Steps between C-alpha positions, in 0.01 A plus 500: 500500500833512686447613862719812521485807721678831458655664807693818568855472628677773699669577165312363200241229454479121492268233371457191716356160417217473753517127563872509589450739792563316824440782745544864590600700808506864598844647427677564832668823383186649344153380605354656183688237296466123478757225452362235263650151476465305176665210321694756292584721801547257793692766697209738450431804286395828660196659341364848554157394628393453863421139591120544503509654150720220366266244658205651311693492170618142556163365618314667214736338251464156662119522502492610136727210406278258693186628326664462159613146588151403617351629174749294298432174683129575554492398867154651551 
């Protein structure tokens, strides 16, 4: 499974590759939005989610990916 997450943009939507996300900050012009920095968007992409909501989406995706990886390699 490819680790992707869907996010809302101020106008439209985007799909991001989870593992390429390097960080995220609250948007300075609108605290209800988040600037996300990825390999594909090193200057940042503004999404229409507050930082805490984006964190939940991102972390959930990372944990799901980790669980799937552990099942594949049978680390238990």
